[in-house]
C-alpha distance (Angstrom), angle and dihedral (degrees) to the residues before:
residue distance angle dihedral
M1 . . .
A2 3.78 . .
S3 3.79 114.6 .
L4 3.76 127.8 -134.0
L5 3.77 118.9 -114.2
R6 3.78 117.1 -115.0
W7 3.80 119.2 -113.8
T8 3.79 135.5 -176.6
I9 3.80 131.1 -161.4
K10 3.81 86.6 -104.3
D11 3.82 90.5 59.9
L12 3.80 92.1 47.8
C13 3.81 92.5 49.0
E14 3.80 91.4 50.4
V15 3.80 89.7 56.1
I16 3.81 91.8 46.6
E17 3.81 91.0 49.7
G18 3.80 89.5 49.6
C19 3.80 90.2 55.3
V20 3.80 92.2 49.0
N21 3.82 92.0 47.3
N22 3.81 87.6 53.8
K23 3.83 88.9 53.2
F24 3.81 97.4 -105.1
D25 3.78 127.7 130.4
V26 3.82 121.6 -131.6
I27 3.81 124.6 -140.8
M28 3.81 112.6 -170.3
F29 3.80 130.3 176.9
V30 3.81 126.4 -165.0
E31 3.82 119.0 -156.8
G32 3.79 133.3 -176.5
N33 3.78 144.8 115.3
R34 3.76 120.4 -63.8
G35 3.80 114.4 -77.0
L36 3.81 97.5 20.0
G37 3.80 94.1 109.4
K38 3.82 109.9 -95.7
S39 3.81 93.0 145.1
T40 3.80 91.4 40.9
F41 3.79 89.8 54.4
L42 3.81 95.1 49.8
Y43 3.79 93.1 43.6
K44 3.81 90.7 53.4
V45 3.82 90.7 47.6
G46 3.81 90.1 52.6
L47 3.80 93.5 48.7
R48 3.80 91.6 47.8
L49 3.81 92.8 49.7
N50 3.79 91.3 48.6
T51 3.81 93.2 54.7
H52 3.82 91.1 61.5
G53 3.80 94.4 47.7
V54 3.81 97.1 -136.4
V55 3.82 91.2 104.5
K56 3.79 120.1 26.5
F57 3.81 123.9 -139.6
N58 3.79 126.0 -176.2
P59 3.83 106.8 177.3
Q60 3.81 93.5 -158.1
Q61 3.81 91.1 57.3
D62 3.80 106.8 22.9
I63 3.82 101.6 51.9
T64 3.81 105.8 89.6
Y65 3.79 134.0 -169.5
S66 3.81 102.2 178.6
R67 3.78 136.5 58.2
E68 3.81 91.8 -126.7
D69 3.81 93.5 55.0
T70 3.81 91.5 45.6
I71 3.81 93.2 51.6
K72 3.80 91.1 46.6
R73 3.80 92.0 54.9
L74 3.81 93.7 44.4
A75 3.81 89.4 53.3
S76 3.80 97.7 45.5
K77 3.82 107.1 33.4
T78 3.81 134.7 76.1
K79 3.82 126.7 -158.6
E80 3.78 91.8 -3.9
F81 3.82 131.6 138.7
I82 3.82 108.2 -123.2
F83 3.79 110.6 -165.8
A84 3.84 115.9 -161.5
D85 3.79 97.9 -164.7
E86 3.80 97.2 -170.4
L87 3.76 105.7 28.6
I88 3.80 92.8 -175.6
N89 3.83 86.1 77.4
V90 3.80 90.7 51.7
A91 3.79 114.2 32.1
Y92 3.80 113.4 12.0
N93 3.82 116.0 144.2
R94 3.80 106.0 -62.2
D95 3.81 93.5 -143.5
F96 3.77 87.0 73.9
Y97 3.76 104.7 25.0
E98 3.81 126.1 50.4
T99 3.79 135.3 -41.0
D100 3.81 93.8 -122.6
Q101 3.80 87.1 71.3
K102 3.80 84.0 94.2
V103 3.80 88.2 64.6
L104 3.80 90.2 59.8
L105 3.80 90.8 49.8
K106 3.79 89.9 51.8
A107 3.80 91.4 48.0
L108 3.82 92.7 51.1
N109 3.81 89.3 50.9
M110 3.80 101.0 37.8
Y111 3.80 97.0 49.7
R112 3.80 99.3 43.0
D113 3.80 89.9 113.6
S114 3.82 88.7 62.3
C115 3.83 86.8 78.2
N116 3.79 93.6 -136.1
V117 3.79 123.0 160.5
F118 3.80 111.0 -131.0
G119 3.81 116.4 -165.6
G120 3.78 125.8 180.0
A121 3.82 135.7 -176.9
I122 3.81 119.8 -143.4
P123 3.83 135.2 156.7
K124 3.83 94.8 -124.2
F125 3.80 127.0 19.7
M126 3.81 93.6 -154.0
D127 3.82 90.7 60.9
L128 3.80 89.8 66.9
D129 3.77 121.3 100.7
N130 3.81 108.7 -80.5
Q131 3.80 94.4 -124.8
I132 3.81 91.3 50.2
R133 3.82 90.0 51.5
R134 3.79 88.4 56.0
L135 3.80 90.9 53.8
C136 3.80 91.4 53.8
K137 3.82 114.7 108.0
I138 3.79 99.4 -179.1
R139 3.80 126.8 31.2
I140 3.80 118.7 -168.0
T141 3.81 119.7 -164.7
I142 3.81 113.9 -167.3
V143 3.80 108.0 -152.8
R144 3.81 98.5 170.3
R145 3.76 133.3 9.7
G146 3.79 104.3 -77.5
I147 3.83 95.7 9.4
A148 3.81 125.7 90.5
I149 3.79 139.8 166.1
V150 3.80 117.5 -125.7
H151 3.82 113.8 -141.9
T152 3.80 132.0 -176.4
Q153 3.79 130.8 -175.4
L154 3.79 123.8 -91.6
R155 3.77 115.4 -119.1
G156 3.78 124.4 -125.3
I157 3.79 137.5 130.5
Y158 3.81 93.5 -135.4
R159 3.79 99.2 30.9
D160 3.80 108.9 125.3
D161 3.82 94.8 -168.1
P162 3.81 114.5 37.6
W163 3.82 89.4 -173.9
D164 3.84 92.9 58.6
T165 3.79 89.3 -136.6
R166 3.80 98.7 168.0
E167 3.80 97.2 50.8
N168 3.79 94.9 41.9
M169 3.80 90.3 47.9
K170 3.83 91.0 52.0
M171 3.79 91.2 52.2
E172 3.79 93.7 46.6
M173 3.81 95.4 46.6
S174 3.82 92.1 45.4
K175 3.80 91.4 56.3
T176 3.80 92.1 42.8
M177 3.82 91.3 54.3
Q178 3.81 88.8 51.1
G179 3.79 90.3 52.7
K180 3.79 91.7 -114.1
A181 3.79 131.9 129.4
T182 3.77 118.4 -97.5
P183 3.83 110.3 -94.5
Y184 3.79 94.5 -127.5
A185 3.80 91.8 176.7
K186 3.81 89.9 61.7
L187 3.80 96.3 52.1
S188 3.78 105.2 112.7
T189 3.82 94.1 -132.5
S190 3.82 99.7 43.7
R191 3.80 118.5 109.5
G192 3.79 102.3 174.0
L193 3.79 149.3 -49.4
L194 3.79 116.7 -78.8
Y195 3.80 120.4 -154.4
F196 3.81 120.7 -157.8
T197 3.80 137.5 172.4
D198 3.79 132.2 -133.7
L199 3.80 125.1 -91.7
T200 3.79 119.8 -90.0
E201 3.81 116.9 -106.9
Q202 3.81 90.8 -102.6
Q203 3.81 93.2 47.9
R204 3.81 90.4 47.7
S205 3.78 92.0 50.0
T206 3.82 92.1 49.9
Y207 3.79 93.1 47.2
E208 3.81 94.6 47.2
G209 3.80 90.7 50.2
I210 3.81 92.0 52.0
K211 3.80 91.5 45.7
Q212 3.80 94.3 50.9
D213 3.80 93.1 46.4
K214 3.80 98.1 45.5
R215 3.79 96.8 41.0
G216 3.79 88.3 50.7
Q217 3.80 90.6 53.8
V218 3.80 92.6 48.8
Y219 3.81 91.8 47.6
K220 3.80 91.7 49.6
E221 3.82 92.4 49.7
Y222 3.77 90.5 47.2
T223 3.80 96.1 47.9
D224 3.83 91.7 45.9
T225 3.81 89.2 63.3
N226 3.82 97.1 27.5
P227 3.81 107.9 41.0
D228 3.82 93.5 -176.7
P229 3.85 111.6 37.2
E230 3.81 92.0 173.5
A231 3.80 92.9 56.0
Q232 3.80 90.8 46.2
F233 3.81 90.6 52.8
Y234 3.81 91.6 55.4
D235 3.81 93.0 42.3
K236 3.80 91.9 53.8
L237 3.78 93.4 43.4
L238 3.81 93.8 49.3
N239 3.78 90.7 46.9
E240 3.82 90.8 55.2
I241 3.81 91.2 48.0
I242 3.81 93.8 50.1
K243 3.81 90.9 48.0
G244 3.81 89.1 55.1
R245 3.81 95.4 -114.5
M246 3.80 97.6 115.9
D247 3.81 129.6 62.9
N248 3.79 130.6 -178.8
D249 3.82 95.8 -88.7
K250 3.76 94.2 47.0
M251 3.80 92.2 49.2
F252 3.82 89.0 50.9
S253 3.80 88.1 55.3
V254 3.82 91.5 49.4
C255 3.82 91.2 51.1
R256 3.80 90.4 51.1
M257 3.79 91.9 49.3
F258 3.80 92.4 51.2
N259 3.82 93.2 41.2
K260 3.80 94.0 -118.0
K261 3.80 129.6 141.0
F262 3.79 110.5 -105.8
E263 3.82 96.4 -140.8
T264 3.81 92.3 46.3
V265 3.80 91.2 52.6
K266 3.81 91.1 49.7
A267 3.82 91.4 50.4
N268 3.82 91.3 51.0
L269 3.80 91.4 48.0
R270 3.81 91.5 51.8
R271 3.81 89.1 54.0
K272 3.80 91.4 49.6
L273 3.80 90.7 51.1
R274 3.81 91.7 50.8
D275 3.83 90.9 49.2
D276 3.80 94.0 48.6
P277 3.84 110.8 88.4
E278 3.81 92.2 -156.6
N279 3.81 96.1 49.7
K280 3.82 105.2 26.5
D281 3.81 91.1 110.5
K282 3.82 92.8 56.2
N283 3.82 120.5 101.1
L284 3.82 116.7 -137.2
K285 3.81 94.1 -151.5
E286 3.80 92.0 53.5
L287 3.81 92.4 46.0
L288 3.81 91.9 52.8
Q289 3.79 94.7 47.2
K290 3.79 93.8 64.1
P291 3.83 108.2 111.8
I292 3.79 117.6 -114.2
E293 3.78 105.4 -171.4
K294 3.79 96.5 170.5
N295 3.80 95.6 57.2
K296 3.79 99.0 30.5
K297 3.78 111.0 130.3
P298 3.81 124.4 -160.9
R299 3.77 118.3 -127.4
I300 3.78 112.0 -125.7
L301 3.78 122.3 -155.3
I302 3.80 116.6 -148.9
S303 3.78 118.8 -157.5
N304 3.78 116.5 -156.9
K305 3.80 97.8 -168.8
N306 3.76 128.5 116.1
L307 3.77 98.0 -2.8
V308 3.78 110.4 -160.5
D309 3.77 112.6 -118.3
D310 3.76 125.0 -159.5
Q311 3.79 115.1 -159.4
R312 3.76 96.5 -158.1
S313 3.76 114.6 125.7
P314 3.82 122.0 -103.1
E315 3.81 87.7 -113.8
S316 3.80 93.5 57.7
H317 3.79 94.5 45.9
N318 3.80 90.7 47.1
N319 3.80 87.7 59.2
N320 3.80 95.8 42.6
L321 3.80 99.8 40.1
M322 3.75 109.2 27.8
G323 3.79 104.9 32.6
K324 3.77 94.9 164.5
P325 3.80 94.8 -0.8
N326 3.76 98.8 -175.6
E327 3.79 94.5 52.7
E328 3.79 102.7 34.9
L329 3.81 107.1 34.0
W330 3.73 113.8 17.2
N331 3.80 113.0 29.4
């Protein structure tokens, strides 16, 4: 079986800097289960980029937790690393979230010549808005703490899915059903395994302080205009269901994104339907069983067993894999 090439954050940053030097922006998303180190990874990337001076990163200013702050930095900064720590607040599927999502899409497109590096952390890449997924240059999947898969898009004029989701999902699910580890090296979008370490105590302390302060500000602004966030969540969700834009699978994904129990959400929605004079005759089960082909999202299983390790040096895999990285892989 083919082995995956070994990467480090240094290798990744060199490729990013090459893109920026060639006047390209870089949009990068990091996915993985809670606690595996998505924020750690992006924070270390930002610090590494800042040490070389090609891309600037000021953690106090460039870590964002709201769509408004993210758009403001995209519009006003040049060659800066903008780190959206909780991307669910910034770029979750606009069919469910808010209409001003289109503003973010415009900002990501309009300011591409600013050569910024935009990095976001999210539990599941496929839950992002489809158009934002297409803008992504680098996809990082963290499968264990300190170990991630580096993905890039497939090229093709007529390719409708540059991430080859269907074929990669078939391969992964086939191996999972056989009780075998996912053959990461055979995934059409994978470019290598990247190994990274934890933050130092000082870095962790700085990051946690920024996170607590900024998330508190966002929460305060949100609750000032939305006194009951929980009620608003259910109102929006029920509205999407009644309009026929939400099926059972999609609602499961929403519950996972917002860290809510699926059965509890369904029970609360049934109560809301019964208490609503206009919709009390509607049946939640029937509403959720309506097919929604356009927005249907496949569920992808990620195995974290028996990761293949390649002991070649970063220098050798740079030569073998990247060649001229900025021209052939990333731009």
